[in-house]
Predicted model as a PDB file, atoms N, CA, C, CB and O in Angstrom, pLDDT in the B-factor column:
MODEL        1                                                                  
ATOM      1  N   UNK A   1      -2.119  -4.628  61.541  1.00 43.00           N  
ATOM      2  CA  UNK A   1      -2.769  -4.494  60.279  1.00 43.00           C  
ATOM      3  C   UNK A   1      -2.046  -5.291  59.206  1.00 43.00           C  
ATOM      4  CB  UNK A   1      -2.860  -3.049  59.896  1.00 43.00           C  
ATOM      5  O   UNK A   1      -2.700  -5.840  58.319  1.00 43.00           O  
ATOM      6  N   UNK A   2      -0.764  -5.373  59.251  1.00 43.00           N  
ATOM      7  CA  UNK A   2      -0.017  -6.155  58.284  1.00 43.00           C  
ATOM      8  C   UNK A   2      -0.304  -7.644  58.445  1.00 43.00           C  
ATOM      9  CB  UNK A   2       1.476  -5.886  58.426  1.00 43.00           C  
ATOM     10  O   UNK A   2      -0.359  -8.382  57.462  1.00 43.00           O  
ATOM     11  N   UNK A   3      -0.487  -8.078  59.686  1.00 48.00           N  
ATOM     12  CA  UNK A   3      -0.764  -9.494  59.913  1.00 48.00           C  
ATOM     13  C   UNK A   3      -2.110  -9.872  59.325  1.00 48.00           C  
ATOM     14  CB  UNK A   3      -0.729  -9.820  61.409  1.00 48.00           C  
ATOM     15  O   UNK A   3      -2.262 -10.972  58.793  1.00 48.00           O  
ATOM     16  N   UNK A   4      -3.086  -8.987  59.410  1.00 47.00           N  
ATOM     17  CA  UNK A   4      -4.405  -9.279  58.858  1.00 47.00           C  
ATOM     18  C   UNK A   4      -4.326  -9.377  57.334  1.00 47.00           C  
ATOM     19  CB  UNK A   4      -5.426  -8.195  59.280  1.00 47.00           C  
ATOM     20  O   UNK A   4      -4.988 -10.222  56.732  1.00 47.00           O  
ATOM     21  N   UNK A   5      -3.528  -8.526  56.714  1.00 47.00           N  
ATOM     22  CA  UNK A   5      -3.391  -8.567  55.266  1.00 47.00           C  
ATOM     23  C   UNK A   5      -2.655  -9.819  54.824  1.00 47.00           C  
ATOM     24  CB  UNK A   5      -2.667  -7.327  54.765  1.00 47.00           C  
ATOM     25  O   UNK A   5      -2.948 -10.360  53.758  1.00 47.00           O  
ATOM     26  N   UNK A   6      -1.706 -10.289  55.622  1.00 49.00           N  
ATOM     27  CA  UNK A   6      -0.948 -11.474  55.273  1.00 49.00           C  
ATOM     28  C   UNK A   6      -1.809 -12.723  55.374  1.00 49.00           C  
ATOM     29  CB  UNK A   6       0.273 -11.604  56.166  1.00 49.00           C  
ATOM     30  O   UNK A   6      -1.540 -13.710  54.689  1.00 49.00           O  
ATOM     31  N   UNK A   7      -2.826 -12.702  56.204  1.00 52.00           N  
ATOM     32  CA  UNK A   7      -3.673 -13.870  56.361  1.00 52.00           C  
ATOM     33  C   UNK A   7      -4.646 -14.029  55.193  1.00 52.00           C  
ATOM     34  CB  UNK A   7      -4.437 -13.783  57.665  1.00 52.00           C  
ATOM     35  O   UNK A   7      -5.134 -15.132  54.944  1.00 52.00           O  
ATOM     36  N   UNK A   8      -4.930 -12.956  54.486  1.00 53.00           N  
ATOM     37  CA  UNK A   8      -5.861 -13.048  53.355  1.00 53.00           C  
ATOM     38  C   UNK A   8      -5.171 -13.761  52.187  1.00 53.00           C  
ATOM     39  CB  UNK A   8      -6.355 -11.625  52.921  1.00 53.00           C  
ATOM     40  O   UNK A   8      -4.081 -13.348  51.792  1.00 53.00           O  
ATOM     41  N   UNK A   9      -5.759 -14.803  51.629  1.00 54.00           N  
ATOM     42  CA  UNK A   9      -5.081 -15.585  50.587  1.00 54.00           C  
ATOM     43  C   UNK A   9      -4.816 -14.803  49.304  1.00 54.00           C  
ATOM     44  CB  UNK A   9      -5.898 -16.798  50.259  1.00 54.00           C  
ATOM     45  O   UNK A   9      -3.824 -15.067  48.624  1.00 54.00           O  
ATOM     46  N   UNK A  10      -5.682 -13.845  48.956  1.00 56.00           N  
ATOM     47  CA  UNK A  10      -5.458 -13.126  47.711  1.00 56.00           C  
ATOM     48  C   UNK A  10      -4.295 -12.139  47.792  1.00 56.00           C  
ATOM     49  CB  UNK A  10      -6.709 -12.396  47.319  1.00 56.00           C  
ATOM     50  O   UNK A  10      -3.832 -11.660  46.757  1.00 56.00           O  
ATOM     51  N   UNK A  11      -3.815 -11.825  48.989  1.00 58.00           N  
ATOM     52  CA  UNK A  11      -2.700 -10.892  49.136  1.00 58.00           C  
ATOM     53  C   UNK A  11      -1.390 -11.589  49.484  1.00 58.00           C  
ATOM     54  CB  UNK A  11      -3.024  -9.873  50.197  1.00 58.00           C  
ATOM     55  O   UNK A  11      -0.350 -10.931  49.537  1.00 58.00           O  
ATOM     56  N   UNK A  12      -1.405 -12.853  49.714  1.00 64.00           N  
ATOM     57  CA  UNK A  12      -0.162 -13.541  50.076  1.00 64.00           C  
ATOM     58  C   UNK A  12       0.240 -14.481  48.945  1.00 64.00           C  
ATOM     59  CB  UNK A  12      -0.325 -14.326  51.413  1.00 64.00           C  
ATOM     60  O   UNK A  12      -0.605 -14.934  48.173  1.00 64.00           O  
ATOM     61  N   UNK A  13       1.518 -14.766  48.857  1.00 67.00           N  
ATOM     62  CA  UNK A  13       2.019 -15.688  47.855  1.00 67.00           C  
ATOM     63  C   UNK A  13       2.469 -14.970  46.594  1.00 67.00           C  
ATOM     64  CB  UNK A  13       0.964 -16.706  47.516  1.00 67.00           C  
ATOM     65  O   UNK A  13       2.293 -13.759  46.456  1.00 67.00           O  
ATOM     66  N   UNK A  14       3.049 -15.729  45.679  1.00 71.00           N  
ATOM     67  CA  UNK A  14       3.559 -15.117  44.437  1.00 71.00           C  
ATOM     68  C   UNK A  14       2.409 -14.682  43.523  1.00 71.00           C  
ATOM     69  CB  UNK A  14       4.481 -16.109  43.687  1.00 71.00           C  
ATOM     70  O   UNK A  14       1.311 -15.238  43.558  1.00 71.00           O  
ATOM     71  N   UNK A  15       2.695 -13.703  42.733  1.00 69.00           N  
ATOM     72  CA  UNK A  15       1.712 -13.163  41.807  1.00 69.00           C  
ATOM     73  C   UNK A  15       2.130 -13.562  40.392  1.00 69.00           C  
ATOM     74  CB  UNK A  15       1.587 -11.604  41.949  1.00 69.00           C  
ATOM     75  O   UNK A  15       3.262 -13.305  39.984  1.00 69.00           O  
ATOM     76  N   UNK A  16       1.236 -14.179  39.654  1.00 70.00           N  
ATOM     77  CA  UNK A  16       1.519 -14.605  38.289  1.00 70.00           C  
ATOM     78  C   UNK A  16       0.642 -13.811  37.328  1.00 70.00           C  
ATOM     79  CB  UNK A  16       1.284 -16.133  38.119  1.00 70.00           C  
ATOM     80  O   UNK A  16      -0.560 -13.647  37.534  1.00 70.00           O  
ATOM     81  N   UNK A  17       1.279 -13.333  36.288  1.00 74.00           N  
ATOM     82  CA  UNK A  17       0.551 -12.612  35.253  1.00 74.00           C  
ATOM     83  C   UNK A  17       0.741 -13.382  33.952  1.00 74.00           C  
ATOM     84  CB  UNK A  17       1.046 -11.119  35.123  1.00 74.00           C  
ATOM     85  O   UNK A  17       1.870 -13.687  33.565  1.00 74.00           O  
ATOM     86  N   UNK A  18      -0.346 -13.692  33.286  1.00 77.00           N  
ATOM     87  CA  UNK A  18      -0.274 -14.454  32.053  1.00 77.00           C  
ATOM     88  C   UNK A  18      -0.550 -13.528  30.869  1.00 77.00           C  
ATOM     89  CB  UNK A  18      -1.275 -15.636  32.077  1.00 77.00           C  
ATOM     90  O   UNK A  18      -1.585 -12.864  30.807  1.00 77.00           O  
ATOM     91  N   UNK A  19       0.392 -13.499  29.939  1.00 78.00           N  
ATOM     92  CA  UNK A  19       0.194 -12.719  28.718  1.00 78.00           C  
ATOM     93  C   UNK A  19      -0.516 -13.591  27.699  1.00 78.00           C  
ATOM     94  CB  UNK A  19       1.550 -12.192  28.152  1.00 78.00           C  
ATOM     95  O   UNK A  19      -0.018 -14.651  27.320  1.00 78.00           O  
ATOM     96  N   UNK A  20      -1.646 -13.151  27.272  1.00 82.00           N  
ATOM     97  CA  UNK A  20      -2.393 -13.884  26.259  1.00 82.00           C  
ATOM     98  C   UNK A  20      -2.390 -13.041  24.995  1.00 82.00           C  
ATOM     99  CB  UNK A  20      -3.856 -14.205  26.734  1.00 82.00           C  
ATOM    100  O   UNK A  20      -2.851 -11.900  24.993  1.00 82.00           O  
ATOM    101  N   UNK A  21      -1.867 -13.615  23.924  1.00 83.00           N  
ATOM    102  CA  UNK A  21      -1.862 -12.883  22.665  1.00 83.00           C  
ATOM    103  C   UNK A  21      -3.230 -13.024  22.019  1.00 83.00           C  
ATOM    104  CB  UNK A  21      -0.741 -13.397  21.717  1.00 83.00           C  
ATOM    105  O   UNK A  21      -3.785 -14.117  21.908  1.00 83.00           O  
ATOM    106  N   UNK A  22      -3.743 -11.901  21.604  1.00 85.00           N  
ATOM    107  CA  UNK A  22      -5.043 -11.905  20.946  1.00 85.00           C  
ATOM    108  C   UNK A  22      -4.895 -11.266  19.573  1.00 85.00           C  
ATOM    109  CB  UNK A  22      -6.111 -11.155  21.797  1.00 85.00           C  
ATOM    110  O   UNK A  22      -4.000 -10.455  19.338  1.00 85.00           O  
ATOM    111  N   UNK A  23      -5.779 -11.646  18.688  1.00 84.00           N  
ATOM    112  CA  UNK A  23      -5.762 -11.056  17.350  1.00 84.00           C  
ATOM    113  C   UNK A  23      -6.412  -9.680  17.400  1.00 84.00           C  
ATOM    114  CB  UNK A  23      -6.491 -11.973  16.324  1.00 84.00           C  
ATOM    115  O   UNK A  23      -7.462  -9.487  18.013  1.00 84.00           O  
ATOM    116  N   UNK A  24      -5.762  -8.736  16.743  1.00 84.00           N  
ATOM    117  CA  UNK A  24      -6.308  -7.389  16.652  1.00 84.00           C  
ATOM    118  C   UNK A  24      -6.679  -7.155  15.196  1.00 84.00           C  
ATOM    119  CB  UNK A  24      -5.287  -6.307  17.170  1.00 84.00           C  
ATOM    120  O   UNK A  24      -5.826  -7.220  14.311  1.00 84.00           O  
ATOM    121  N   UNK A  25      -7.930  -6.887  14.958  1.00 86.00           N  
ATOM    122  CA  UNK A  25      -8.375  -6.656  13.593  1.00 86.00           C  
ATOM    123  C   UNK A  25      -8.155  -5.197  13.219  1.00 86.00           C  
ATOM    124  CB  UNK A  25      -9.857  -7.042  13.428  1.00 86.00           C  
ATOM    125  O   UNK A  25      -8.467  -4.288  13.990  1.00 86.00           O  
ATOM    126  N   UNK A  26      -7.620  -4.993  12.039  1.00 88.00           N  
ATOM    127  CA  UNK A  26      -7.406  -3.636  11.567  1.00 88.00           C  
ATOM    128  C   UNK A  26      -7.964  -3.518  10.158  1.00 88.00           C  
ATOM    129  CB  UNK A  26      -5.901  -3.257  11.605  1.00 88.00           C  
ATOM    130  O   UNK A  26      -8.355  -4.517   9.553  1.00 88.00           O  
ATOM    131  N   UNK A  27      -7.999  -2.313   9.642  1.00 86.00           N  
ATOM    132  CA  UNK A  27      -8.543  -2.077   8.314  1.00 86.00           C  
ATOM    133  C   UNK A  27      -7.660  -2.782   7.282  1.00 86.00           C  
ATOM    134  CB  UNK A  27      -8.642  -0.552   8.015  1.00 86.00           C  
ATOM    135  O   UNK A  27      -6.435  -2.752   7.393  1.00 86.00           O  
ATOM    136  N   UNK A  28      -8.268  -3.409   6.292  1.00 83.00           N  
ATOM    137  CA  UNK A  28      -7.448  -4.045   5.250  1.00 83.00           C  
ATOM    138  C   UNK A  28      -6.771  -2.987   4.395  1.00 83.00           C  
ATOM    139  CB  UNK A  28      -8.308  -4.974   4.364  1.00 83.00           C  
ATOM    140  O   UNK A  28      -7.328  -1.922   4.129  1.00 83.00           O  
ATOM    141  N   UNK A  29      -5.575  -3.303   3.979  1.00 84.00           N  
ATOM    142  CA  UNK A  29      -4.842  -2.383   3.120  1.00 84.00           C  
ATOM    143  C   UNK A  29      -5.146  -2.766   1.679  1.00 84.00           C  
ATOM    144  CB  UNK A  29      -3.295  -2.421   3.413  1.00 84.00           C  
ATOM    145  O   UNK A  29      -4.925  -3.906   1.270  1.00 84.00           O  
ATOM    146  N   UNK A  30      -5.647  -1.821   0.925  1.00 82.00           N  
ATOM    147  CA  UNK A  30      -5.995  -2.079  -0.458  1.00 82.00           C  
ATOM    148  C   UNK A  30      -4.744  -1.989  -1.321  1.00 82.00           C  
ATOM    149  CB  UNK A  30      -7.072  -1.093  -0.947  1.00 82.00           C  
ATOM    150  O   UNK A  30      -4.015  -0.997  -1.283  1.00 82.00           O  
ATOM    151  N   UNK A  31      -4.514  -3.022  -2.085  1.00 77.00           N  
ATOM    152  CA  UNK A  31      -3.379  -3.030  -2.987  1.00 77.00           C  
ATOM    153  C   UNK A  31      -3.837  -2.522  -4.353  1.00 77.00           C  
ATOM    154  CB  UNK A  31      -2.761  -4.451  -3.095  1.00 77.00           C  
ATOM    155  O   UNK A  31      -4.943  -2.837  -4.792  1.00 77.00           O  
ATOM    156  N   UNK A  32      -3.005  -1.750  -5.016  1.00 75.00           N  
ATOM    157  CA  UNK A  32      -3.397  -1.266  -6.339  1.00 75.00           C  
ATOM    158  C   UNK A  32      -3.483  -2.437  -7.318  1.00 75.00           C  
ATOM    159  CB  UNK A  32      -2.394  -0.200  -6.853  1.00 75.00           C  
ATOM    160  O   UNK A  32      -2.715  -3.395  -7.223  1.00 75.00           O  
ATOM    161  N   UNK A  33      -4.418  -2.350  -8.252  1.00 80.00           N  
ATOM    162  CA  UNK A  33      -4.551  -3.405  -9.250  1.00 80.00           C  
ATOM    163  C   UNK A  33      -3.356  -3.415 -10.202  1.00 80.00           C  
ATOM    164  CB  UNK A  33      -5.851  -3.230 -10.036  1.00 80.00           C  
ATOM    165  O   UNK A  33      -2.960  -4.464 -10.709  1.00 80.00           O  
ATOM    166  N   UNK A  34      -2.795  -2.241 -10.435  1.00 81.00           N  
ATOM    167  CA  UNK A  34      -1.613  -2.135 -11.288  1.00 81.00           C  
ATOM    168  C   UNK A  34      -0.462  -1.607 -10.450  1.00 81.00           C  
ATOM    169  CB  UNK A  34      -1.878  -1.210 -12.519  1.00 81.00           C  
ATOM    170  O   UNK A  34      -0.639  -0.737  -9.597  1.00 81.00           O  
ATOM    171  N   UNK A  35       0.698  -2.138 -10.704  1.00 86.00           N  
ATOM    172  CA  UNK A  35       1.858  -1.642  -9.978  1.00 86.00           C  
ATOM    173  C   UNK A  35       2.273  -0.286 -10.556  1.00 86.00           C  
ATOM    174  CB  UNK A  35       3.034  -2.660 -10.050  1.00 86.00           C  
ATOM    175  O   UNK A  35       1.905   0.062 -11.678  1.00 86.00           O  
ATOM    176  N   UNK A  36       3.022   0.448  -9.795  1.00 87.00           N  
ATOM    177  CA  UNK A  36       3.480   1.760 -10.252  1.00 87.00           C  
ATOM    178  C   UNK A  36       4.372   1.627 -11.481  1.00 87.00           C  
ATOM    179  CB  UNK A  36       4.233   2.486  -9.129  1.00 87.00           C  
ATOM    180  O   UNK A  36       4.331   2.467 -12.380  1.00 87.00           O  
ATOM    181  N   UNK A  37       5.174   0.572 -11.515  1.00 90.00           N  
ATOM    182  CA  UNK A  37       6.058   0.367 -12.656  1.00 90.00           C  
ATOM    183  C   UNK A  37       5.250   0.116 -13.920  1.00 90.00           C  
ATOM    184  CB  UNK A  37       7.013  -0.802 -12.395  1.00 90.00           C  
ATOM    185  O   UNK A  37       5.572   0.648 -14.982  1.00 90.00           O  
ATOM    186  N   UNK A  38       4.199  -0.695 -13.808  1.00 91.00           N  
ATOM    187  CA  UNK A  38       3.359  -0.971 -14.967  1.00 91.00           C  
ATOM    188  C   UNK A  38       2.664   0.304 -15.439  1.00 91.00           C  
ATOM    189  CB  UNK A  38       2.321  -2.057 -14.634  1.00 91.00           C  
ATOM    190  O   UNK A  38       2.543   0.530 -16.643  1.00 91.00           O  
ATOM    191  N   UNK A  39       2.211   1.127 -14.518  1.00 91.00           N  
ATOM    192  CA  UNK A  39       1.576   2.390 -14.907  1.00 91.00           C  
ATOM    193  C   UNK A  39       2.572   3.300 -15.620  1.00 91.00           C  
ATOM    194  CB  UNK A  39       0.995   3.105 -13.671  1.00 91.00           C  
ATOM    195  O   UNK A  39       2.218   3.953 -16.603  1.00 91.00           O  
ATOM    196  N   UNK A  40       3.808   3.351 -15.140  1.00 94.00           N  
ATOM    197  CA  UNK A  40       4.820   4.178 -15.794  1.00 94.00           C  
ATOM    198  C   UNK A  40       5.101   3.673 -17.210  1.00 94.00           C  
ATOM    199  CB  UNK A  40       6.119   4.193 -14.967  1.00 94.00           C  
ATOM    200  O   UNK A  40       5.231   4.461 -18.148  1.00 94.00           O  
ATOM    201  N   UNK A  41       5.191   2.346 -17.350  1.00 95.00           N  
ATOM    202  CA  UNK A  41       5.439   1.784 -18.677  1.00 95.00           C  
ATOM    203  C   UNK A  41       4.289   2.096 -19.636  1.00 95.00           C  
ATOM    204  CB  UNK A  41       5.645   0.268 -18.581  1.00 95.00           C  
ATOM    205  O   UNK A  41       4.513   2.410 -20.805  1.00 95.00           O  
ATOM    206  N   UNK A  42       3.061   2.007 -19.132  1.00 96.00           N  
ATOM    207  CA  UNK A  42       1.916   2.328 -19.979  1.00 96.00           C  
ATOM    208  C   UNK A  42       1.922   3.799 -20.395  1.00 96.00           C  
ATOM    209  CB  UNK A  42       0.614   1.997 -19.252  1.00 96.00           C  
ATOM    210  O   UNK A  42       1.598   4.123 -21.538  1.00 96.00           O  
ATOM    211  N   UNK A  43       2.289   4.684 -19.475  1.00 96.00           N  
ATOM    212  CA  UNK A  43       2.364   6.109 -19.818  1.00 96.00           C  
ATOM    213  C   UNK A  43       3.449   6.357 -20.861  1.00 96.00           C  
ATOM    214  CB  UNK A  43       2.637   6.956 -18.557  1.00 96.00           C  
ATOM    215  O   UNK A  43       3.254   7.134 -21.796  1.00 96.00           O  
ATOM    216  N   UNK A  44       4.602   5.687 -20.697  1.00 97.00           N  
ATOM    217  CA  UNK A  44       5.687   5.841 -21.667  1.00 97.00           C  
ATOM    218  C   UNK A  44       5.245   5.325 -23.042  1.00 97.00           C  
ATOM    219  CB  UNK A  44       6.958   5.088 -21.188  1.00 97.00           C  
ATOM    220  O   UNK A  44       5.544   5.943 -24.064  1.00 97.00           O  
ATOM    221  N   UNK A  45       4.543   4.208 -23.063  1.00 97.00           N  
ATOM    222  CA  UNK A  45       4.062   3.639 -24.319  1.00 97.00           C  
ATOM    223  C   UNK A  45       3.057   4.584 -24.986  1.00 97.00           C  
ATOM    224  CB  UNK A  45       3.420   2.256 -24.074  1.00 97.00           C  
ATOM    225  O   UNK A  45       3.103   4.800 -26.197  1.00 97.00           O  
ATOM    226  N   UNK A  46       2.159   5.136 -24.188  1.00 97.00           N  
ATOM    227  CA  UNK A  46       1.164   6.065 -24.723  1.00 97.00           C  
ATOM    228  C   UNK A  46       1.841   7.314 -25.279  1.00 97.00           C  
ATOM    229  CB  UNK A  46       0.146   6.452 -23.635  1.00 97.00           C  
ATOM    230  O   UNK A  46       1.453   7.815 -26.335  1.00 97.00           O  
ATOM    231  N   UNK A  47       2.858   7.820 -24.565  1.00 97.00           N  
ATOM    232  CA  UNK A  47       3.584   9.000 -25.036  1.00 97.00           C  
ATOM    233  C   UNK A  47       4.303   8.692 -26.352  1.00 97.00           C  
ATOM    234  CB  UNK A  47       4.598   9.476 -23.968  1.00 97.00           C  
ATOM    235  O   UNK A  47       4.336   9.530 -27.253  1.00 97.00           O  
ATOM    236  N   UNK A  48       4.876   7.492 -26.462  1.00 97.00           N  
ATOM    237  CA  UNK A  48       5.556   7.107 -27.700  1.00 97.00           C  
ATOM    238  C   UNK A  48       4.555   7.003 -28.848  1.00 97.00           C  
ATOM    239  CB  UNK A  48       6.301   5.767 -27.517  1.00 97.00           C  
ATOM    240  O   UNK A  48       4.846   7.435 -29.963  1.00 97.00           O  
ATOM    241  N   UNK A  49       3.391   6.440 -28.588  1.00 97.00           N  
ATOM    242  CA  UNK A  49       2.359   6.337 -29.623  1.00 97.00           C  
ATOM    243  C   UNK A  49       1.913   7.727 -30.089  1.00 97.00           C  
ATOM    244  CB  UNK A  49       1.148   5.537 -29.096  1.00 97.00           C  
ATOM    245  O   UNK A  49       1.724   7.957 -31.284  1.00 97.00           O  
ATOM    246  N   UNK A  50       1.748   8.643 -29.141  1.00 97.00           N  
ATOM    247  CA  UNK A  50       1.356  10.012 -29.500  1.00 97.00           C  
ATOM    248  C   UNK A  50       2.423  10.691 -30.346  1.00 97.00           C  
ATOM    249  CB  UNK A  50       1.088  10.838 -28.241  1.00 97.00           C  
ATOM    250  O   UNK A  50       2.101  11.411 -31.291  1.00 97.00           O  
ATOM    251  N   UNK A  51       3.690  10.467 -30.013  1.00 97.00           N  
ATOM    252  CA  UNK A  51       4.784  11.053 -30.784  1.00 97.00           C  
ATOM    253  C   UNK A  51       4.786  10.508 -32.203  1.00 97.00           C  
ATOM    254  CB  UNK A  51       6.133  10.776 -30.105  1.00 97.00           C  
ATOM    255  O   UNK A  51       4.976  11.261 -33.158  1.00 97.00           O  
ATOM    256  N   UNK A  52       4.576   9.204 -32.347  1.00 96.00           N  
ATOM    257  CA  UNK A  52       4.543   8.585 -33.682  1.00 96.00           C  
ATOM    258  C   UNK A  52       3.389   9.158 -34.504  1.00 96.00           C  
ATOM    259  CB  UNK A  52       4.407   7.042 -33.569  1.00 96.00           C  
ATOM    260  O   UNK A  52       3.558   9.452 -35.687  1.00 96.00           O  
ATOM    261  N   UNK A  53       2.215   9.317 -33.881  1.00 96.00           N  
ATOM    262  CA  UNK A  53       1.055   9.880 -34.587  1.00 96.00           C  
ATOM    263  C   UNK A  53       1.340  11.317 -35.052  1.00 96.00           C  
ATOM    264  CB  UNK A  53      -0.196   9.853 -33.672  1.00 96.00           C  
ATOM    265  O   UNK A  53       0.990  11.706 -36.166  1.00 96.00           O  
ATOM    266  N   UNK A  54       1.980  12.087 -34.173  1.00 96.00           N  
ATOM    267  CA  UNK A  54       2.297  13.475 -34.537  1.00 96.00           C  
ATOM    268  C   UNK A  54       3.279  13.520 -35.705  1.00 96.00           C  
ATOM    269  CB  UNK A  54       2.881  14.232 -33.326  1.00 96.00           C  
ATOM    270  O   UNK A  54       3.138  14.351 -36.602  1.00 96.00           O  
ATOM    271  N   UNK A  55       4.265  12.635 -35.698  1.00 95.00           N  
ATOM    272  CA  UNK A  55       5.227  12.598 -36.795  1.00 95.00           C  
ATOM    273  C   UNK A  55       4.547  12.184 -38.097  1.00 95.00           C  
ATOM    274  CB  UNK A  55       6.378  11.637 -36.468  1.00 95.00           C  
ATOM    275  O   UNK A  55       4.840  12.742 -39.154  1.00 95.00           O  
ATOM    276  N   UNK A  56       3.639  11.206 -38.027  1.00 95.00           N  
ATOM    277  CA  UNK A  56       2.930  10.775 -39.233  1.00 95.00           C  
ATOM    278  C   UNK A  56       2.056  11.902 -39.784  1.00 95.00           C  
ATOM    279  CB  UNK A  56       2.069   9.533 -38.935  1.00 95.00           C  
ATOM    280  O   UNK A  56       1.989  12.107 -40.996  1.00 95.00           O  
ATOM    281  N   UNK A  57       1.389  12.631 -38.886  1.00 94.00           N  
ATOM    282  CA  UNK A  57       0.552  13.752 -39.335  1.00 94.00           C  
ATOM    283  C   UNK A  57       1.415  14.838 -39.970  1.00 94.00           C  
ATOM    284  CB  UNK A  57      -0.260  14.336 -38.153  1.00 94.00           C  
ATOM    285  O   UNK A  57       1.014  15.438 -40.967  1.00 94.00           O  
ATOM    286  N   UNK A  58       2.590  15.098 -39.409  1.00 93.00           N  
ATOM    287  CA  UNK A  58       3.492  16.110 -39.961  1.00 93.00           C  
ATOM    288  C   UNK A  58       3.969  15.686 -41.345  1.00 93.00           C  
ATOM    289  CB  UNK A  58       4.699  16.340 -39.022  1.00 93.00           C  
ATOM    290  O   UNK A  58       4.071  16.521 -42.244  1.00 93.00           O  
ATOM    291  N   UNK A  59       4.262  14.396 -41.529  1.00 92.00           N  
ATOM    292  CA  UNK A  59       4.696  13.898 -42.839  1.00 92.00           C  
ATOM    293  C   UNK A  59       3.575  14.027 -43.866  1.00 92.00           C  
ATOM    294  CB  UNK A  59       5.152  12.431 -42.736  1.00 92.00           C  
ATOM    295  O   UNK A  59       3.826  14.405 -45.010  1.00 92.00           O  
ATOM    296  N   UNK A  60       2.346  13.718 -43.469  1.00 90.00           N  
ATOM    297  CA  UNK A  60       1.208  13.843 -44.382  1.00 90.00           C  
ATOM    298  C   UNK A  60       1.000  15.298 -44.782  1.00 90.00           C  
ATOM    299  CB  UNK A  60      -0.071  13.283 -43.735  1.00 90.00           C  
ATOM    300  O   UNK A  60       0.710  15.592 -45.942  1.00 90.00           O  
ATOM    301  N   UNK A  61       1.147  16.201 -43.828  1.00 88.00           N  
ATOM    302  CA  UNK A  61       0.996  17.630 -44.118  1.00 88.00           C  
ATOM    303  C   UNK A  61       2.060  18.095 -45.104  1.00 88.00           C  
ATOM    304  CB  UNK A  61       1.078  18.458 -42.823  1.00 88.00           C  
ATOM    305  O   UNK A  61       1.763  18.867 -46.015  1.00 88.00           O  
ATOM    306  N   UNK A  62       3.299  17.631 -44.932  1.00 88.00           N  
ATOM    307  CA  UNK A  62       4.377  18.026 -45.833  1.00 88.00           C  
ATOM    308  C   UNK A  62       4.137  17.470 -47.228  1.00 88.00           C  
ATOM    309  CB  UNK A  62       5.731  17.548 -45.298  1.00 88.00           C  
ATOM    310  O   UNK A  62       4.416  18.145 -48.219  1.00 88.00           O  
ATOM    311  N   UNK A  63       3.619  16.235 -47.319  1.00 87.00           N  
ATOM    312  CA  UNK A  63       3.349  15.642 -48.625  1.00 87.00           C  
ATOM    313  C   UNK A  63       2.243  16.399 -49.335  1.00 87.00           C  
ATOM    314  CB  UNK A  63       2.972  14.167 -48.482  1.00 87.00           C  
ATOM    315  O   UNK A  63       2.299  16.574 -50.552  1.00 87.00           O  
ATOM    316  N   UNK A  64       1.231  16.853 -48.593  1.00 85.00           N  
ATOM    317  CA  UNK A  64       0.134  17.601 -49.199  1.00 85.00           C  
ATOM    318  C   UNK A  64       0.603  18.967 -49.682  1.00 85.00           C  
ATOM    319  CB  UNK A  64      -1.015  17.761 -48.203  1.00 85.00           C  
ATOM    320  O   UNK A  64       0.125  19.465 -50.702  1.00 85.00           O  
ATOM    321  N   UNK A  65       1.533  19.574 -48.957  1.00 83.00           N  
ATOM    322  CA  UNK A  65       2.047  20.884 -49.331  1.00 83.00           C  
ATOM    323  C   UNK A  65       2.896  20.771 -50.606  1.00 83.00           C  
ATOM    324  CB  UNK A  65       2.878  21.493 -48.171  1.00 83.00           C  
ATOM    325  O   UNK A  65       2.805  21.630 -51.483  1.00 83.00           O  
ATOM    326  N   UNK A  66       3.703  19.742 -50.714  1.00 79.00           N  
ATOM    327  CA  UNK A  66       4.594  19.601 -51.870  1.00 79.00           C  
ATOM    328  C   UNK A  66       3.846  19.152 -53.115  1.00 79.00           C  
ATOM    329  CB  UNK A  66       5.706  18.611 -51.559  1.00 79.00           C  
ATOM    330  O   UNK A  66       4.343  19.389 -54.216  1.00 79.00           O  
ATOM    331  N   UNK A  67       2.699  18.528 -53.014  1.00 68.00           N  
ATOM    332  CA  UNK A  67       1.947  18.056 -54.196  1.00 68.00           C  
ATOM    333  C   UNK A  67       0.998  19.062 -54.630  1.00 68.00           C  
ATOM    334  CB  UNK A  67       1.221  16.779 -53.931  1.00 68.00           C  
ATOM    335  O   UNK A  67       0.276  18.851 -55.604  1.00 68.00           O  
TER     336      UNK A  67                                                      
ENDMDL                                                                          
END                                                                             
């Protein structure tokens, strides 16, 4: 039985395996339009603007009380 298998060309000789690299498509990664640092800076700026407005309103209230 071994001799019969050895006579078949597909079972005799060296075996070669070829690795073919193929492209694998995956979901695109969405990048944020604004970076996290820019968002933090905008929040800090908005908080500073709100603080300035509150201080101005407090000053106006004090001026109205004293007059």
